C-alpha positions in Angstrom: 26.7 -39.6 33.5 24.4 -38.1 36.1 25.0 -34.6 34.8 24.1 -35.7 31.3 20.8 -37.2 32.5 20.1 -34.1 34.5 20.6 -31.8 31.5 18.5 -34.1 29.3 15.7 -34.3 32.0 15.6 -30.5 32.3 15.4 -30.1 28.6 12.6 -32.7 28.2 10.6 -30.9 30.9 11.1 -27.6 29.1 9.9 -29.2 25.9 6.9 -30.7 27.6 5.9 -27.3 29.1 6.3 -25.5 25.7 4.1 -28.1 24.0 1.5 -27.5 26.8 1.6 -23.8 26.0 3.6 -22.6 28.9 6.7 -21.3 27.1 7.8 -19.0 29.9 8.1 -21.9 32.3 9.7 -24.0 29.5 12.4 -21.4 29.0 13.4 -21.6 32.7 14.0 -25.4 32.3 15.9 -24.9 29.1 18.1 -22.3 30.7 18.6 -24.6 33.7 19.7 -27.3 31.3 22.3 -25.0 29.7 23.6 -24.1 33.2 23.9 -27.8 34.2 25.7 -28.3 30.9 26.6 -31.5 28.9 29.5 -32.8 27.0 27.1 -34.0 24.3 27.1 -31.0 21.9 24.2 -32.5 19.9 22.0 -32.3 23.0 23.2 -28.7 23.7 22.5 -27.7 20.1 18.9 -29.0 20.5 18.5 -27.1 23.7 19.7 -23.9 22.1 17.3 -24.4 19.2 14.4 -24.9 21.5 15.4 -21.9 23.5 15.5 -19.8 20.3 12.1 -21.1 19.3 10.6 -20.5 22.7 11.9 -16.9 22.8 10.5 -16.3 19.3 7.1 -17.5 20.4 7.4 -15.1 23.4 8.2 -12.3 20.9 11.6 -11.8 22.6 13.4 -11.7 19.2 16.8 -10.5 20.3 17.0 -13.4 22.8 15.8 -15.8 20.1 18.5 -14.5 17.8 21.2 -15.1 20.4 20.3 -18.8 20.9 19.7 -19.6 17.2 23.3 -18.1 16.6 24.6 -20.4 19.4 22.8 -23.3 17.7 24.3 -22.4 14.3 27.8 -22.2 15.8 27.5 -25.7 17.4 26.0 -27.2 14.3 29.0 -26.0 12.3 31.4 -27.2 15.0 29.8 -30.7 14.8 29.8 -30.6 10.9 26.0 -31.2 11.2 24.6 -30.0 7.9 21.0 -30.8 8.8 21.4 -28.8 12.0 23.1 -25.9 10.2 20.2 -25.8 7.7 17.7 -25.7 10.5 19.5 -23.1 12.5 19.9 -20.9 9.4 16.2 -21.1 8.7 15.4 -20.1 12.3 17.8 -17.2 12.2 16.3 -16.0 8.9 12.8 -16.0 10.3 13.9 -14.1 13.4 15.9 -11.5 11.4 12.9 -11.0 9.2 10.7 -10.1 12.2 13.4 -7.7 13.3 13.3 -6.0 9.9 16.8 -7.1 9.1 15.8 -8.3 5.6 19.1 -8.6 3.9 20.7 -10.6 6.7 17.5 -12.8 6.7 17.9 -13.4 3.0 21.5 -14.6 3.6 20.4 -17.1 6.3 17.4 -18.4 4.3 19.5 -18.8 1.2 22.0 -20.9 3.2 19.1 -23.0 4.4 18.0 -23.5 0.8 21.5 -24.3 -0.5 22.1 -26.9 2.2 18.6 -28.5 1.8 19.3 -28.9 -2.0 22.8 -30.3 -1.2 21.2 -32.9 1.1 18.3 -33.5 -1.4 15.9 -32.6 1.4 12.7 -31.7 -0.4 10.8 -30.8 2.8 13.7 -28.5 3.9 13.9 -27.0 0.4 10.2 -26.2 0.4 10.4 -24.6 3.8 13.4 -22.5 2.8 11.7 -21.3 -0.4 8.6 -20.4 1.6 10.7 -18.5 4.1 12.6 -16.6 1.4 9.2 -15.7 -0.1 8.1 -14.4 3.3 11.3 -12.3 3.7 10.9 -10.6 0.3 7.2 -10.2 0.9 7.8 -8.5 4.3 10.6 -6.4 2.7 8.2 -5.2 0.0 5.4 -4.4 2.5 7.8 -2.7 4.8 9.1 -0.3 2.2 5.6 0.0 0.6 4.3 1.6 3.8 6.6 4.6 3.1 4.4 5.4 0.0 0.7 6.4 0.2 -0.1 4.2 -2.9 -2.8 1.8 -3.9 -1.8 -1.7 -4.8 -0.2 -1.8 -8.2 1.1 1.7 -7.9 4.2 1.1 -5.7 7.7 2.1 -7.0 10.0 -0.4 -8.7 12.1 -0.9 -5.5 9.0 -2.2 -3.7 7.7 -4.2 -6.7 11.0 -5.9 -7.3 10.9 -7.4 -3.7 7.3 -8.5 -4.2 8.2 -10.1 -7.6 11.0 -12.0 -5.9 8.5 -13.2 -3.3 6.2 -14.5 -6.0 9.1 -16.5 -7.5 9.9 -18.2 -4.2 6.3 -18.8 -3.3 5.7 -20.4 -6.8 8.8 -22.6 -6.4 7.5 -23.6 -2.9 4.1 -24.4 -4.3 5.5 -26.7 -7.0 7.3 -28.8 -4.4 4.5 -29.0 -1.8 2.1 -30.0 -4.6 4.5 -32.8 -5.5 4.7 -33.8 -1.8 0.9 -33.7 -1.6 1.0 -31.3 1.4 -2.4 -29.6 1.0 -2.0 -27.4 4.2 1.3 -26.0 2.8 -0.4 -25.5 -0.6 -3.0 -23.4 1.1 -0.4 -21.2 2.8 1.5 -20.7 -0.5 -1.7 -19.8 -2.3 -2.7 -17.3 0.3 0.7 -15.6 0.2 0.7 -15.6 -3.6 -2.8 -14.0 -3.5 -1.6 -11.3 -1.1 1.6 -10.6 -3.1 -0.2 -10.4 -6.5 -2.7 -8.1 -4.8 0.0 -5.7 -3.8 1.5 -5.9 -7.3 -1.9 -4.9 -8.7 -2.4 -8.3 -10.4 -6.0 -8.6 -9.1 -7.2 -11.4 -11.3 -4.2 -13.6 -10.3 -4.8 -12.6 -6.6 -8.4 -13.8 -7.0 -7.3 -17.1 -8.6 -4.9 -17.9 -5.7 -7.3 -16.7 -3.0 -10.1 -18.9 -4.4 -7.7 -21.9 -4.2 -6.8 -20.8 -0.6 -10.5 -20.7 0.2 -11.1 -24.2 -1.2 -8.3 -25.7 0.8 -9.3 -23.8 4.0 -12.8 -25.4 3.6 -11.3 -28.8 3.1 -9.6 -28.5 6.5 -12.6 -26.7 8.1 -10.1 -24.0 9.0 -12.4 -21.0 9.8 -9.6 -18.5 10.4 -8.0 -19.2 7.0 -11.4 -19.2 5.3 -12.1 -15.8 6.9 -8.8 -14.4 5.7 -9.4 -15.7 2.2 -12.9 -14.2 2.0 -11.6 -10.8 3.3 -8.8 -10.8 0.7 -11.2 -11.9 -2.1 -13.4 -8.9 -1.1 -10.4 -6.6 -1.3 -9.4 -7.8 -4.8 -12.9 -7.6 -6.2 -13.2 -4.0 -4.9 -10.2 -3.0 -6.9 -11.7 -4.6 -10.0 -14.9 -2.6 -9.4 -16.9 -5.7 -8.7 -18.6 -4.3 -5.6 -21.5 -6.7 -5.4 -19.2 -9.7 -5.4 -16.9 -8.0 -2.8 -19.9 -7.4 -0.5 -20.8 -11.1 -0.6 -17.2 -12.0 0.5 -17.2 -9.4 3.2 -20.6 -10.7 4.5 -19.0 -14.1 4.8 -16.0 -12.6 6.6 -18.4 -10.9 9.0 -20.3 -14.2 9.6 -17.1 -16.2 10.3 -15.7 -13.4 12.6 -18.9 -13.7 14.7 -18.6 -17.5 14.8 -15.0 -17.1 16.0 -15.9 -14.4 18.5 -13.3 -12.1 17.1 -14.5 -8.6 17.7 -11.6 -6.8 16.0 -12.1 -8.7 12.8 -15.9 -8.2 13.0 -15.2 -4.4 13.2 -12.9 -4.6 10.2 -15.6 -6.6 8.2 -18.2 -4.0 9.1 -15.9 -1.2 7.9 -15.2 -3.0 4.6 -18.9 -3.6 4.1 -19.7 0.1 4.9 -17.1 1.2 2.3 -18.4 -1.2 -0.3 -22.0 -0.2 0.1 -20.9 3.5 -0.2 -19.2 2.5 -3.5 -22.6 0.9 -4.5 -24.3 4.2 -3.5 -26.4 2.2 -1.0 -25.8 4.8 1.7 -28.4 3.5 4.3 -26.8 0.1 4.3 -23.4 1.8 4.5 -24.5 3.8 7.6 -25.7 0.7 9.3 -22.4 -1.1 8.9 -20.3 2.0 9.9 -22.4 2.4 13.0 -21.7 -1.2 13.9 -18.0 -0.6 13.3 -18.1 2.5 15.5 -19.8 0.6 18.3 -17.2 -2.2 18.3 -14.3 0.2 18.0 -15.6 2.1 21.0 -16.0 -1.1 22.9 -12.4 -2.2 22.1 -11.0 1.3 22.8 -9.8 1.5 19.2 -9.4 5.3 18.6 -8.1 4.9 15.1 -11.1 2.7 14.3 -13.5 5.2 15.8 -11.9 7.9 13.7 -12.3 5.9 10.5 -15.9 5.1 11.4 -16.8 8.8 12.1 -15.1 9.9 8.8 -17.1 7.3 6.9 -20.4 8.1 8.6 -19.8 11.8 7.8 -19.4 11.0 4.1 -22.4 8.6 4.0 -24.7 11.1 5.8 -23.5 13.9 3.4 -24.5 11.7 0.5 -28.0 11.1 2.1 -28.4 14.9 2.6 -28.2 14.7 6.4 -25.8 17.6 6.7 -26.2 18.3 10.5 -25.5 14.6 11.3 -22.6 14.6 8.9 -21.2 17.7 10.6 -21.4 16.0 14.0 -19.4 13.0 12.8 -16.9 15.3 11.0 -16.3 17.1 14.3 -15.9 13.8 16.2 -13.4 12.7 13.5 -11.4 15.9 13.9 -11.2 15.4 17.7 -10.0 11.9 17.3 -7.5 12.7 14.6 -5.8 15.2 16.9 -5.1 12.3 19.3 -4.0 9.7 16.7 -2.5 9.7 13.3 -5.2 8.8 10.8 -4.6 5.6 8.9 -6.9 4.7 6.0 -7.3 2.1 3.2 -8.2 -1.5 2.9 -6.6 -3.9 5.4 -4.8 -6.8 3.9 -5.0 -10.1 5.7 -1.8 -12.0 5.8 
């Protein structure tokens, strides 16, 4: 009985530390709990689950996988269908991050099937959302192999994205029925991003506008910032540059409120590009210079390269050919150091 209490005490301390934000220390207590051991397999299953979650948070995904697999094995041994569903979902999320998409789909589908069998609507919604995430990630992963604009990806990429839409829409239907506004916001944001990649820009805007409204309900500035950035991106592809610039300005304002320098740099870059499209080159130069300054401050060489390239183009349009040449040379120097990445950045 003393051993049982000791295992439980160690596990509870690990849980307390993780909730307080010290997952590294929490892991030590969970591992000590496993070492002490217990005959109560339900308790051990819970410890394995928490160890998996803690390692996932610490981005040690192979370790997370190991403990979620232990949890799944124990849940099956116990005939615990709720535990099996939960462990399957955790495994699916971990496999997704590791890029093992097909294995992730198997685990998330098992989570979905068991949740439906148990008539667990919250579990079903979570499983549908996770399946959407896996197909979304799979589409984005393979989409990176092609230098294509949204809407121009090959069928193999689009088929994954279309499956993601199906699962996100099924998730949205359930969370609306449950009245879970926060989950509705997440689903709308992901539907907006997926439709954007598919080139369905009007639908992307519809979902991102709903995402924006829900973010404002919760006063969630990070979500509001992401929605504004994504709305800007979609309006650019529709050729609605003035509207895009307003959303990017709001993105910039929020990034400053949040003190997020990397996002501030990204917003300046987007604004510079949008004002170039509007042929307002002096405005474009001002934003690209700000982007360059922040990129230098952050030691972001790719960002510096992008800024120099954009400044070269804007100064060429203004007829400042000597200045344009200087920026072109700087861009060339930087591009020798780093592989140049271009295009709009999608906020997920």
